[in-house]
C-alpha positions as CSV (number, residue, x, y, z in Angstrom):
1,M,11.4,-11.1,0.1
2,K,14.1,-12.4,-2.2
3,Y,16.2,-11.1,-5.1
4,K,16.8,-12.5,-8.5
5,F,20.3,-11.8,-10.0
6,D,21.8,-13.2,-13.2
7,K,25.4,-14.5,-13.5
8,R,26.7,-11.1,-14.7
9,L,25.5,-9.4,-11.5
10,L,27.1,-12.1,-9.3
11,L,30.3,-11.7,-11.3
12,A,30.3,-7.9,-11.1
13,A,29.6,-7.9,-7.3
14,G,32.4,-10.4,-6.7
15,L,34.9,-8.4,-8.7
16,V,34.2,-5.3,-6.7
17,G,35.5,-7.1,-3.6
18,V,38.8,-8.2,-5.2
19,S,39.8,-5.4,-7.5
20,G,40.0,-1.8,-6.2
21,V,41.4,-0.6,-9.6
22,A,38.4,-1.8,-11.5
23,S,35.8,-0.8,-8.9
24,A,34.3,2.1,-10.9
25,Q,34.0,0.0,-14.1
26,V,32.5,-2.9,-12.2
27,A,30.0,-0.6,-10.5
28,N,28.9,0.6,-13.9
29,E,28.5,-3.0,-15.0
30,L,26.5,-3.7,-11.9
31,A,24.2,-0.7,-12.6
32,S,23.9,-1.8,-16.2
33,V,22.8,-5.2,-15.2
34,L,20.3,-3.8,-12.7
35,A,18.9,-1.5,-15.4
36,E,18.4,-4.4,-17.8
37,Q,16.6,-6.5,-15.1
38,P,13.3,-4.9,-14.2
39,A,11.9,-8.2,-12.9
40,S,15.0,-8.6,-10.7
41,S,15.7,-5.0,-9.7
42,A,12.3,-3.4,-9.3
43,A,10.0,-6.4,-9.0
44,A,12.1,-8.8,-6.9
45,A,14.3,-6.5,-4.9
46,P,13.1,-4.7,-1.7
47,T,11.2,-2.3,-4.0
48,A,8.6,-5.1,-4.6
49,Q,7.5,-4.7,-1.0
50,V,7.1,-0.9,-1.6
51,Q,5.1,-1.6,-4.8
52,I,2.6,-3.9,-3.3
53,N,2.1,-1.8,-0.2
54,A,1.6,1.4,-2.2
55,T,-0.8,-0.1,-4.7
56,S,-2.8,-3.2,-3.7
57,F,-2.6,-2.7,0.1
58,A,-3.3,1.0,-0.3
59,Q,-6.5,0.1,-2.1
60,A,-7.5,-2.4,0.5
61,T,-6.9,0.2,3.3
62,A,-8.9,2.8,1.4
63,I,-11.9,0.3,1.1
64,S,-11.9,-0.5,4.8
65,G,-11.6,3.1,5.7
66,A,-14.6,4.1,3.5
67,L,-16.6,1.3,5.1
68,G,-15.6,2.4,8.6
69,S,-16.8,5.9,7.9
70,R,-20.1,4.5,6.6
71,F,-20.7,2.4,9.7
72,F,-19.2,4.5,12.4
73,G,-18.3,7.9,10.9
74,F,-21.6,9.6,11.5
75,G,-21.7,8.3,15.1
76,A,-21.2,11.7,16.7
77,P,-22.0,11.8,20.4
78,G,-25.5,13.2,19.8
79,P,-26.6,10.6,17.2
80,V,-25.1,7.8,19.2
81,A,-27.1,8.8,22.3
82,S,-30.4,9.0,20.3
83,L,-30.1,6.0,18.1
84,D,-29.9,2.5,19.6
85,S,-30.5,0.5,16.4
86,R,-27.7,-1.4,14.6
87,G,-26.6,-0.2,11.2
88,L,-26.5,3.4,12.4
89,A,-24.7,4.6,9.3
90,A,-25.3,1.8,6.8
91,G,-29.1,2.1,6.7
92,G,-29.5,5.6,8.2
93,A,-31.8,8.2,6.8
94,G,-32.9,6.2,3.7
95,R,-29.5,6.6,2.0
96,P,-28.4,3.2,0.8
97,F,-25.9,4.4,-1.8
98,T,-22.4,5.7,-1.2
99,V,-19.8,6.8,-3.7
100,W,-16.3,7.6,-2.5
101,G,-12.7,8.4,-3.5
102,N,-9.3,8.1,-2.0
103,L,-6.0,9.6,-3.2
104,S,-2.7,8.4,-1.7
105,N,0.9,9.5,-2.3
106,A,3.6,7.2,-0.8
107,D,7.3,8.2,-0.6
108,T,9.9,5.5,0.3
109,Q,13.7,5.7,0.8
110,Q,15.9,2.6,1.1
111,S,19.6,2.2,1.8
112,Y,21.1,-1.3,2.1
113,N,24.2,-3.3,1.3
114,A,24.1,-5.9,-1.5
115,F,27.3,-7.8,-2.5
116,A,29.6,-5.2,-0.8
117,N,27.8,-2.3,-2.5
118,N,25.6,0.3,-0.9
119,I,22.3,0.6,-2.9
120,R,19.9,3.5,-2.5
121,N,16.4,3.4,-3.8
122,N,13.9,6.3,-3.8
123,S,10.4,5.8,-5.0
124,T,7.1,7.7,-5.2
125,V,3.8,6.0,-5.9
126,L,0.5,7.8,-6.5
127,N,-2.6,5.7,-6.1
128,S,-6.1,6.8,-6.9
129,V,-9.2,4.8,-5.9
130,I,-12.9,5.3,-6.5
131,G,-15.6,3.1,-5.1
132,A,-19.4,2.7,-4.8
133,D,-21.5,0.5,-2.5
134,Y,-25.0,-0.3,-1.5
135,A,-26.6,-1.3,1.7
136,L,-28.6,-4.5,1.2
137,S,-29.8,-4.2,4.8
138,P,-29.0,-1.9,7.7
139,D,-26.1,-4.2,8.6
140,F,-24.8,-5.5,5.2
141,V,-23.0,-3.6,2.5
142,V,-21.6,-4.7,-0.9
143,G,-19.6,-2.6,-3.3
144,V,-16.8,-2.4,-5.9
145,S,-13.8,-0.2,-6.3
146,A,-11.3,0.6,-9.0
147,A,-7.7,1.9,-8.6
148,L,-5.1,3.4,-10.9
149,D,-1.5,3.8,-9.8
150,R,1.7,5.3,-11.2
151,G,5.2,5.1,-9.6
152,N,8.6,6.5,-10.2
153,L,11.8,4.8,-8.9
154,N,15.5,5.7,-9.0
155,S,18.2,3.3,-7.8
156,Q,21.9,4.1,-7.4
157,N,25.0,2.2,-6.4
158,I,26.6,4.6,-4.0
159,T,29.8,2.5,-3.4
160,G,30.8,2.6,-7.1
161,G,29.6,6.1,-7.8
162,G,27.2,4.8,-10.4
163,A,24.6,6.9,-12.2
164,R,21.0,6.8,-11.1
165,I,18.8,4.3,-12.8
166,E,15.3,5.7,-13.5
167,S,12.2,3.5,-14.0
168,T,8.4,3.9,-13.9
169,T,5.5,1.6,-13.1
170,K,1.8,1.8,-13.7
171,G,-1.2,-0.4,-13.2
172,Y,-4.8,-0.9,-12.2
173,V,-6.9,-3.1,-9.9
174,I,-10.6,-3.8,-9.7
175,A,-11.8,-5.0,-6.2
176,P,-15.3,-6.0,-5.1
177,Y,-15.9,-5.8,-1.3
178,A,-18.4,-6.5,1.4
179,A,-18.9,-5.5,5.0
180,Y,-21.2,-6.6,7.9
181,Q,-21.8,-4.6,11.1
182,L,-21.9,-7.1,14.0
183,N,-23.2,-4.6,16.5
184,K,-22.7,-1.0,17.6
185,Q,-19.0,-1.6,18.4
186,F,-17.8,-4.2,15.8
187,A,-17.8,-4.5,12.0
188,V,-16.0,-6.8,9.6
189,D,-15.1,-6.3,6.0
190,A,-13.3,-8.1,3.2
191,S,-12.1,-7.3,-0.3
192,V,-10.5,-9.1,-3.2
193,G,-8.8,-7.3,-6.0
194,I,-7.3,-8.3,-9.4
195,G,-5.5,-6.3,-12.0
196,Q,-2.4,-5.7,-14.1
197,G,0.7,-3.6,-14.1
198,R,3.7,-2.7,-16.3
199,F,7.3,-1.8,-15.6
200,Y,9.4,0.5,-17.8
201,G,13.1,0.4,-17.1
202,A,16.3,1.8,-18.6
203,N,17.4,0.9,-22.1
204,D,13.8,0.4,-23.3
205,V,13.3,-2.7,-21.1
206,S,9.8,-3.4,-20.0
207,A,7.9,-6.2,-18.2
208,E,4.2,-6.8,-17.6
209,S,2.7,-8.1,-14.4
210,D,-0.5,-9.7,-13.1
211,R,-1.5,-8.7,-9.6
212,W,-4.1,-9.6,-7.0
213,F,-4.8,-9.1,-3.3
214,G,-7.1,-10.3,-0.6
215,A,-7.8,-8.4,2.7
216,A,-9.9,-8.9,5.8
217,N,-10.5,-6.4,8.7
218,L,-12.2,-6.3,12.1
219,T,-13.0,-2.8,13.2
220,Y,-13.9,-1.7,16.8
221,N,-15.6,1.6,17.6
222,R,-16.4,3.2,21.0
223,W,-17.5,6.7,22.1
224,Y,-16.7,8.2,25.5
225,G,-18.3,11.6,25.5
226,N,-16.8,13.5,22.6
227,V,-13.9,11.1,22.2
228,Q,-14.0,8.3,19.7
229,F,-11.7,5.3,19.9
230,L,-11.2,3.0,16.9
231,G,-9.3,-0.2,16.7
232,K,-8.5,-2.3,13.7
233,L,-7.0,-5.8,13.1
234,S,-6.1,-6.5,9.5
235,Y,-4.8,-9.4,7.4
236,L,-3.6,-8.6,3.8
237,H,-2.1,-10.9,1.1
238,G,-0.7,-9.5,-2.1
239,E,0.9,-11.0,-5.2
240,E,2.6,-9.7,-8.3
241,K,3.7,-12.0,-11.1
242,Y,6.1,-10.4,-13.7
243,G,6.5,-11.9,-17.1
244,D,9.9,-12.1,-18.9
245,N,11.6,-8.9,-19.8
246,K,11.1,-7.4,-23.2
247,K,13.3,-5.2,-25.2
248,A,12.8,-4.1,-28.9
249,G,10.1,-6.7,-29.3
250,A,12.4,-9.5,-28.1
251,T,11.8,-11.6,-24.9
252,D,14.5,-12.5,-22.4
253,P,13.5,-16.0,-21.2
254,G,13.8,-16.8,-17.5
255,T,13.7,-13.2,-16.2
256,G,10.1,-13.3,-14.9
257,V,9.5,-13.4,-11.1
258,K,6.6,-13.7,-8.7
259,N,6.4,-11.8,-5.4
260,K,4.2,-12.5,-2.4
261,I,3.5,-10.7,0.8
262,D,1.4,-11.7,3.8
263,Q,1.0,-8.9,6.3
264,T,-0.9,-8.2,9.5
265,R,-1.7,-4.9,11.1
266,L,-3.0,-3.9,14.5
267,G,-3.9,-0.3,15.1
268,I,-5.6,2.1,17.5
269,Q,-6.9,5.6,16.9
270,A,-8.4,8.4,19.1
271,G,-10.3,11.4,17.8
272,Y,-12.1,14.3,19.4
273,W,-15.4,15.5,18.0
274,L,-15.6,19.3,17.6
275,N,-18.6,21.5,16.9
276,G,-19.1,21.9,13.2
277,G,-18.4,18.2,12.3
278,F,-14.6,18.3,12.5
279,M,-12.7,15.5,14.3
280,P,-8.9,15.6,14.6
281,Y,-7.3,12.3,15.5
282,V,-4.0,10.5,16.1
283,G,-3.2,6.8,15.8
284,V,-0.5,4.2,15.9
285,S,-0.3,0.8,14.1
286,Y,2.0,-2.2,14.3
287,V,2.8,-3.8,10.9
288,N,4.3,-7.2,10.5
289,D,5.3,-8.8,7.2
290,M,4.8,-12.4,8.2
291,R,6.0,-13.7,4.9
292,R,7.7,-12.0,1.9
293,T,8.9,-14.3,-0.9
294,N,9.8,-14.3,-4.5
295,S,10.6,-17.0,-7.0
296,A,14.4,-16.7,-6.8
297,G,17.3,-15.3,-4.8
298,L,18.2,-13.9,-1.4
299,D,16.2,-12.4,1.6
300,D,15.8,-8.7,1.4
301,P,17.3,-6.4,4.1
302,I,14.6,-3.9,5.0
303,G,13.2,-5.6,8.1
304,R,10.0,-7.5,8.8
305,D,8.0,-5.2,11.1
306,A,7.4,-1.5,11.8
307,W,5.4,1.1,13.7
308,V,3.3,3.6,11.8
309,G,2.2,6.9,13.3
310,T,-0.9,8.8,12.0
311,V,-2.2,12.3,12.4
312,G,-5.3,13.5,10.6
313,V,-8.6,15.3,10.6
314,N,-12.0,14.1,9.4
315,Y,-15.2,16.1,8.6
316,F,-18.7,14.7,8.9
317,S,-22.0,16.3,7.7
318,L,-25.0,14.2,8.8
319,A,-27.4,16.5,7.0
320,K,-25.6,16.4,3.6
321,G,-24.3,12.8,3.9
322,V,-20.7,13.9,3.3
323,T,-17.5,12.7,4.9
324,A,-14.0,13.8,4.1
325,G,-10.6,13.6,5.6
326,I,-6.8,14.0,5.2
327,A,-4.1,12.1,7.1
328,Y,-0.3,11.8,7.2
329,N,1.3,8.4,8.0
330,Q,4.9,7.8,8.8
331,E,6.6,4.4,9.2
332,E,9.5,3.9,11.7
333,S,11.8,1.1,12.9
334,R,12.4,-0.8,9.7
335,S,16.2,-1.4,9.5
336,N,16.9,0.1,6.1
337,Q,13.8,1.9,5.0
338,K,11.9,5.2,5.6
339,Y,8.3,5.5,4.5
340,N,5.7,8.2,4.6
341,N,2.2,8.6,3.1
342,L,-0.2,11.5,2.6
343,M,-3.8,10.5,2.0
344,A,-7.1,12.3,1.3
345,N,-10.6,10.9,1.0
346,V,-14.2,11.9,0.4
347,S,-17.5,10.0,0.4
348,I,-21.1,11.0,-0.4
349,R,-24.2,9.1,0.6
350,F,-27.5,9.4,-1.3
Protein backbone atom coordinates (compact mmCIF):
# COMPACT_ATOMS: atom_id res chain seq x y z
CA MET A 1 0.00 0.00 0.00
CA LYS A 2 1.21 3.50 -0.62
CA TYR A 3 0.66 6.95 0.80
CA LYS A 4 -0.17 10.21 -0.87
CA PHE A 5 1.24 13.38 0.75
CA ASP A 6 1.19 16.95 -0.56
CA LYS A 7 4.15 19.35 -0.50
CA ARG A 8 3.14 20.84 2.86
CA LEU A 9 3.34 17.43 4.50
CA LEU A 10 6.78 16.71 3.03
CA LEU A 11 7.98 20.15 4.17
CA ALA A 12 6.56 19.71 7.65
CA ALA A 13 8.12 16.27 8.05
CA GLY A 14 11.49 17.51 6.88
CA LEU A 15 11.48 20.45 9.26
CA VAL A 16 10.86 18.14 12.20
CA GLY A 17 14.23 16.54 11.56
CA VAL A 18 16.24 19.81 11.40
CA SER A 19 14.61 22.05 13.98
CA GLY A 20 14.07 20.91 17.55
CA VAL A 21 12.79 24.35 18.56
CA ALA A 22 9.96 24.28 16.02
CA SER A 23 9.07 20.61 16.47
CA ALA A 24 5.76 21.19 18.27
CA GLN A 25 4.63 23.77 15.76
CA VAL A 26 5.63 21.58 12.83
CA ALA A 27 3.87 18.60 14.37
CA ASN A 28 0.69 20.64 14.55
CA GLU A 29 1.12 21.56 10.88
CA LEU A 30 1.65 17.87 10.10
CA ALA A 31 -1.55 16.99 11.93
CA SER A 32 -3.38 19.80 10.16
CA VAL A 33 -2.27 18.55 6.76
CA LEU A 34 -3.33 15.00 7.61
CA ALA A 35 -6.69 16.26 8.81
CA GLU A 36 -7.30 18.08 5.54
CA GLN A 37 -6.34 15.07 3.41
CA PRO A 38 -8.91 12.29 3.87
CA ALA A 39 -7.87 10.65 0.62
CA SER A 40 -4.23 10.65 1.69
CA SER A 41 -4.58 9.97 5.41
CA ALA A 42 -7.53 7.64 5.80
CA ALA A 43 -7.83 6.26 2.28
CA ALA A 44 -4.21 5.94 1.18
CA ALA A 45 -2.36 5.40 4.44
CA PRO A 46 -2.25 2.01 6.22
CA THR A 47 -5.85 2.59 7.32
CA ALA A 48 -6.96 1.78 3.76
CA GLN A 49 -5.98 -1.85 4.36
CA VAL A 50 -8.08 -1.78 7.52
CA GLN A 51 -11.04 -0.27 5.70
CA ILE A 52 -11.15 -2.84 2.90
CA ASN A 53 -10.62 -5.77 5.27
CA ALA A 54 -13.35 -4.61 7.67
CA THR A 55 -15.93 -3.89 4.96
CA SER A 56 -15.62 -5.65 1.59
CA PHE A 57 -13.58 -8.60 2.81
CA ALA A 58 -15.76 -9.00 5.91
CA GLN A 59 -18.81 -9.28 3.65
CA ALA A 60 -17.09 -11.80 1.38
CA THR A 61 -16.14 -13.87 4.45
CA ALA A 62 -19.68 -13.71 5.80
CA ILE A 63 -21.09 -14.94 2.48
CA SER A 64 -18.72 -17.89 2.33
CA GLY A 65 -19.42 -18.74 5.96
CA ALA A 66 -23.18 -18.76 5.38
CA LEU A 67 -22.74 -21.04 2.37
CA GLY A 68 -20.48 -23.34 4.36
CA SER A 69 -23.17 -23.69 7.03
CA ARG A 70 -25.72 -24.42 4.32
CA PHE A 71 -23.66 -27.19 2.70
CA PHE A 72 -21.87 -28.65 5.71
CA GLY A 73 -23.36 -27.16 8.87
CA PHE A 74 -26.13 -29.67 9.32
CA GLY A 75 -23.76 -32.55 8.74
CA ALA A 76 -23.82 -33.80 12.30
CA PRO A 77 -22.37 -37.28 12.81
CA GLY A 78 -25.85 -38.89 12.75
CA PRO A 79 -27.11 -37.28 9.52
CA VAL A 80 -23.80 -37.87 7.80
CA ALA A 81 -23.97 -41.57 8.54
CA SER A 82 -27.54 -41.88 7.26
CA LEU A 83 -27.39 -39.70 4.15
CA ASP A 84 -25.05 -40.51 1.31
CA SER A 85 -26.49 -38.10 -1.26
CA ARG A 86 -24.69 -35.00 -2.39
CA GLY A 87 -26.17 -31.63 -1.49
CA LEU A 88 -26.88 -32.81 2.06
CA ALA A 89 -27.65 -29.32 3.31
CA ALA A 90 -28.42 -27.43 0.11
CA GLY A 91 -31.36 -29.54 -0.97
CA GLY A 92 -32.23 -31.18 2.31
CA ALA A 93 -35.76 -31.56 3.67
CA GLY A 94 -37.40 -29.56 0.88
CA ARG A 95 -36.10 -26.23 2.20
CA PRO A 96 -34.54 -24.43 -0.76
CA PHE A 97 -34.62 -20.88 0.73
CA THR A 98 -32.20 -19.50 3.30
CA VAL A 99 -32.06 -16.04 4.86
CA TRP A 100 -29.12 -15.07 7.01
CA GLY A 101 -27.41 -12.21 8.81
CA ASN A 102 -23.91 -11.43 10.04
CA LEU A 103 -22.66 -8.72 12.39
CA SER A 104 -18.93 -7.97 12.62
CA ASN A 105 -17.05 -5.47 14.81
CA ALA A 106 -13.36 -4.96 13.94
CA ASP A 107 -10.87 -3.07 16.15
CA THR A 108 -7.42 -2.14 14.81
CA GLN A 109 -4.44 -0.41 16.41
CA GLN A 110 -1.45 0.75 14.37
CA SER A 111 1.82 2.38 15.41
CA TYR A 112 4.48 3.22 12.81
CA ASN A 113 7.09 5.82 11.86
CA ALA A 114 6.54 8.22 8.96
CA PHE A 115 9.07 10.97 8.23
CA ALA A 116 10.63 10.72 11.72
CA ASN A 117 7.23 10.90 13.40
CA ASN A 118 5.51 8.14 15.34
CA ILE A 119 1.93 7.89 14.09
CA ARG A 120 -0.77 5.99 15.95
CA ASN A 121 -4.10 5.01 14.42
CA ASN A 122 -7.03 3.43 16.22
CA SER A 123 -10.12 2.38 14.31
CA THR A 124 -13.40 0.55 14.86
CA VAL A 125 -15.59 -0.63 11.99
CA LEU A 126 -19.06 -2.15 12.42
CA ASN A 127 -20.25 -4.14 9.40
CA SER A 128 -23.80 -5.54 9.10
CA VAL A 129 -24.66 -8.03 6.35
CA ILE A 130 -27.95 -9.65 5.37
CA GLY A 131 -28.37 -12.25 2.64
CA ALA A 132 -30.82 -14.61 0.99
CA ASP A 133 -30.21 -17.55 -1.33
CA TYR A 134 -32.02 -20.32 -3.16
CA ALA A 135 -31.00 -23.85 -4.11
CA LEU A 136 -31.55 -24.30 -7.85
CA SER A 137 -30.54 -27.92 -7.37
CA PRO A 138 -29.21 -30.01 -4.45
CA ASP A 139 -25.70 -28.93 -5.44
CA PHE A 140 -26.07 -25.35 -6.76
CA VAL A 141 -27.04 -22.24 -4.79
CA VAL A 142 -27.42 -18.61 -5.88
CA GLY A 143 -28.08 -15.58 -3.69
CA VAL A 144 -27.54 -11.90 -2.97
CA SER A 145 -26.36 -9.98 0.07
CA ALA A 146 -26.32 -6.35 1.21
CA ALA A 147 -23.97 -4.77 3.73
CA LEU A 148 -23.87 -1.46 5.65
CA ASP A 149 -20.77 -0.30 7.48
CA ARG A 150 -19.76 2.56 9.73
CA GLY A 151 -16.27 3.25 11.03
CA ASN A 152 -14.50 5.60 13.43
CA LEU A 153 -10.81 6.47 13.18
CA ASN A 154 -8.52 8.61 15.30
CA SER A 155 -4.93 9.39 14.32
CA GLN A 156 -2.25 11.06 16.42
CA ASN A 157 1.34 12.23 15.90
CA ILE A 158 2.91 11.01 19.15
CA THR A 159 6.35 12.46 18.42
CA GLY A 160 5.06 16.01 18.15
CA GLY A 161 2.45 15.69 20.87
CA GLY A 162 -0.27 16.50 18.35
CA ALA A 163 -3.97 16.34 19.07
CA ARG A 164 -6.02 13.37 17.93
CA ILE A 165 -7.61 13.72 14.51
CA GLU A 166 -11.08 12.19 14.44
CA SER A 167 -12.80 10.93 11.28
CA THR A 168 -15.69 8.66 10.30
CA THR A 169 -16.56 6.47 7.33
CA LYS A 170 -19.74 4.84 6.12
CA GLY A 171 -20.81 2.88 3.08
CA TYR A 172 -22.73 0.02 1.52
CA VAL A 173 -22.10 -2.92 -0.82
CA ILE A 174 -24.49 -5.16 -2.79
CA ALA A 175 -23.03 -8.58 -3.62
CA PRO A 176 -24.56 -11.48 -5.59
CA TYR A 177 -23.00 -14.89 -5.03
CA ALA A 178 -23.11 -18.52 -6.11
CA ALA A 179 -21.87 -21.85 -4.74
CA TYR A 180 -21.53 -25.41 -5.95
CA GLN A 181 -21.02 -28.53 -3.85
CA LEU A 182 -18.54 -30.74 -5.68
CA ASN A 183 -19.04 -33.75 -3.38
CA LYS A 184 -19.50 -34.52 0.32
CA GLN A 185 -16.08 -33.06 1.14
CA PHE A 186 -15.62 -30.07 -1.20
CA ALA A 187 -17.59 -26.98 -2.18
CA VAL A 188 -16.67 -23.83 -4.10
CA ASP A 189 -18.24 -20.37 -3.90
CA ALA A 190 -17.71 -16.97 -5.47
CA SER A 191 -19.08 -13.46 -4.88
CA VAL A 192 -18.77 -10.02 -6.46
CA GLY A 193 -19.77 -6.84 -4.66
CA ILE A 194 -20.13 -3.20 -5.70
CA GLY A 195 -21.01 -0.17 -3.61
CA GLN A 196 -20.10 3.30 -2.39
CA GLY A 197 -18.59 4.93 0.68
CA ARG A 198 -17.98 8.33 2.20
CA PHE A 199 -15.25 9.79 4.39
CA TYR A 200 -15.81 12.64 6.89
CA GLY A 201 -12.64 14.23 8.22
CA ALA A 202 -11.67 17.19 10.39
CA ASN A 203 -12.42 20.77 9.30
CA ASP A 204 -15.56 19.65 7.42
CA VAL A 205 -13.54 17.85 4.76
CA SER A 206 -15.21 14.91 3.01
CA ALA A 207 -14.60 12.52 0.11
CA GLU A 208 -16.77 10.00 -1.69
CA SER A 209 -15.60 6.59 -2.86
CA ASP A 210 -16.62 3.79 -5.20
CA ARG A 211 -15.76 0.30 -4.03
CA TRP A 212 -15.94 -3.25 -5.33
CA PHE A 213 -14.63 -6.69 -4.44
CA GLY A 214 -14.37 -10.18 -5.86
CA ALA A 215 -13.82 -13.38 -3.86
CA ALA A 216 -13.48 -17.10 -4.51
CA ASN A 217 -13.28 -19.91 -1.93
CA LEU A 218 -12.67 -23.65 -1.85
CA THR A 219 -14.01 -25.32 1.31
CA TYR A 220 -13.15 -28.80 2.61
CA ASN A 221 -15.26 -30.68 5.17
CA ARG A 222 -14.54 -33.98 6.96
CA TRP A 223 -16.08 -35.74 9.96
CA TYR A 224 -14.24 -38.16 12.25
CA GLY A 225 -16.79 -39.29 14.79
CA ASN A 226 -17.97 -36.18 16.61
CA VAL A 227 -15.09 -34.06 15.33
CA GLN A 228 -15.50 -31.90 12.25
CA PHE A 229 -12.51 -30.57 10.31
CA LEU A 230 -12.93 -27.66 7.92
CA GLY A 231 -10.33 -26.20 5.59
CA LYS A 232 -10.64 -23.15 3.37
CA LEU A 233 -8.51 -21.60 0.63
CA SER A 234 -9.55 -18.07 -0.36
CA TYR A 235 -8.61 -15.38 -2.84
CA LEU A 236 -9.94 -11.84 -2.37
CA HIS A 237 -9.55 -8.65 -4.39
CA GLY A 238 -10.79 -5.28 -3.15
CA GLU A 239 -10.70 -1.73 -4.52
CA GLU A 240 -11.72 1.70 -3.26
CA LYS A 241 -11.53 4.77 -5.48
CA TYR A 242 -11.80 8.08 -3.62
CA GLY A 243 -12.79 11.24 -5.43
CA ASP A 244 -11.20 14.62 -4.75
CA ASN A 245 -11.63 16.16 -1.31
CA LYS A 246 -14.51 18.54 -0.78
CA LYS A 247 -14.85 21.34 1.74
CA ALA A 248 -17.65 23.94 1.96
CA GLY A 249 -18.81 22.94 -1.50
CA ALA A 250 -15.37 23.43 -3.08
CA THR A 251 -13.33 20.61 -4.62
CA ASP A 252 -9.58 20.23 -4.08
CA PRO A 253 -8.27 18.88 -7.41
CA GLY A 254 -5.70 16.12 -7.42
CA THR A 255 -6.49 14.75 -3.94
CA GLY A 256 -8.32 11.60 -5.07
CA VAL A 257 -6.71 8.19 -4.69
CA LYS A 258 -7.35 4.56 -5.63
CA ASN A 259 -6.51 1.64 -3.34
CA LYS A 260 -6.20 -2.04 -4.29
CA ILE A 261 -5.61 -5.18 -2.24
CA ASP A 262 -5.08 -8.76 -3.44
CA GLN A 263 -5.16 -11.20 -0.54
CA THR A 264 -4.97 -14.98 -0.07
CA ARG A 265 -6.05 -16.92 3.00
CA LEU A 266 -5.50 -20.53 4.03
CA GLY A 267 -7.25 -21.75 7.16
CA ILE A 268 -8.13 -24.88 9.14
CA GLN A 269 -10.75 -25.35 11.83
CA ALA A 270 -11.68 -28.17 14.21
CA GLY A 271 -14.98 -28.44 16.06
CA TYR A 272 -16.56 -30.96 18.44
CA TRP A 273 -20.25 -31.85 18.15
CA LEU A 274 -22.08 -31.83 21.49
CA ASN A 275 -25.54 -33.12 22.32
CA GLY A 276 -28.12 -30.41 21.80
CA GLY A 277 -26.65 -29.10 18.57
CA PHE A 278 -23.77 -27.02 19.96
CA MET A 279 -20.29 -27.24 18.46
CA PRO A 280 -17.36 -25.27 19.94
CA TYR A 281 -14.39 -24.89 17.62
CA VAL A 282 -10.92 -23.41 17.20
CA GLY A 283 -9.10 -22.41 14.03
CA VAL A 284 -6.02 -20.77 12.59
CA SER A 285 -5.51 -19.01 9.26
CA TYR A 286 -2.57 -17.64 7.34
CA VAL A 287 -3.25 -14.33 5.56
CA ASN A 288 -1.00 -12.85 2.87
CA ASP A 289 -1.51 -9.47 1.20
CA MET A 290 0.06 -10.36 -2.11
CA ARG A 291 -0.35 -6.84 -3.43
CA ARG A 292 -1.35 -3.54 -1.82
CA THR A 293 -1.14 -0.46 -4.00
CA ASN A 294 -2.50 3.02 -4.29
CA SER A 295 -2.21 5.64 -6.96
CA ALA A 296 0.58 7.66 -5.30
CA GLY A 297 3.24 7.60 -2.59
CA LEU A 298 5.30 5.22 -0.45
CA ASP A 299 4.89 1.64 0.73
CA ASP A 300 3.01 1.24 3.98
CA PRO A 301 4.73 -0.20 7.09
CA ILE A 302 2.28 -2.69 8.58
CA GLY A 303 3.59 -5.96 7.12
CA ARG A 304 2.38 -8.21 4.34
CA ASP A 305 1.29 -11.38 6.17
CA ALA A 306 -0.23 -12.49 9.44
CA TRP A 307 -1.66 -15.39 11.43
CA VAL A 308 -5.27 -15.23 12.64
CA GLY A 309 -6.49 -17.34 15.56
CA THR A 310 -10.20 -18.10 15.99
CA VAL A 311 -12.34 -19.44 18.84
CA GLY A 312 -16.10 -19.79 18.59
CA VAL A 313 -19.22 -21.86 19.03
CA ASN A 314 -21.96 -22.78 16.55
CA TYR A 315 -25.49 -24.01 17.11
CA PHE A 316 -27.42 -26.20 14.67
CA SER A 317 -31.07 -27.26 14.74
CA LEU A 318 -31.89 -29.66 11.93
CA ALA A 319 -35.59 -29.76 12.86
CA LYS A 320 -36.01 -25.96 12.86
CA GLY A 321 -33.57 -25.23 10.05
CA VAL A 322 -31.66 -22.72 12.18
CA THR A 323 -27.94 -22.16 12.54
CA ALA A 324 -26.24 -19.52 14.67
CA GLY A 325 -22.78 -18.77 15.94
CA ILE A 326 -20.38 -16.36 17.55
CA ALA A 327 -16.60 -16.16 17.03
CA TYR A 328 -13.62 -14.10 18.11
CA ASN A 329 -10.66 -13.60 15.74
CA GLN A 330 -7.27 -12.12 16.60
CA GLU A 331 -4.51 -11.29 14.13
CA GLU A 332 -0.86 -11.61 15.09
CA SER A 333 2.61 -11.09 13.57
CA ARG A 334 2.06 -7.95 11.48
CA SER A 335 4.95 -5.64 12.22
CA ASN A 336 3.05 -2.50 13.26
CA GLN A 337 -0.58 -3.54 13.62
CA LYS A 338 -2.88 -5.33 16.08
CA TYR A 339 -6.31 -6.48 14.95
CA ASN A 340 -9.23 -8.31 16.53
CA ASN A 341 -12.76 -9.05 15.41
CA LEU A 342 -15.96 -10.20 17.11
CA MET A 343 -18.56 -11.74 14.82
CA ALA A 344 -22.06 -13.19 15.23
CA ASN A 345 -24.27 -14.87 12.62
CA VAL A 346 -27.65 -16.54 12.21
CA SER A 347 -29.40 -18.26 9.29
CA ILE A 348 -32.87 -19.72 8.81
CA ARG A 349 -33.83 -22.21 6.12
CA PHE A 350 -37.42 -22.58 4.92
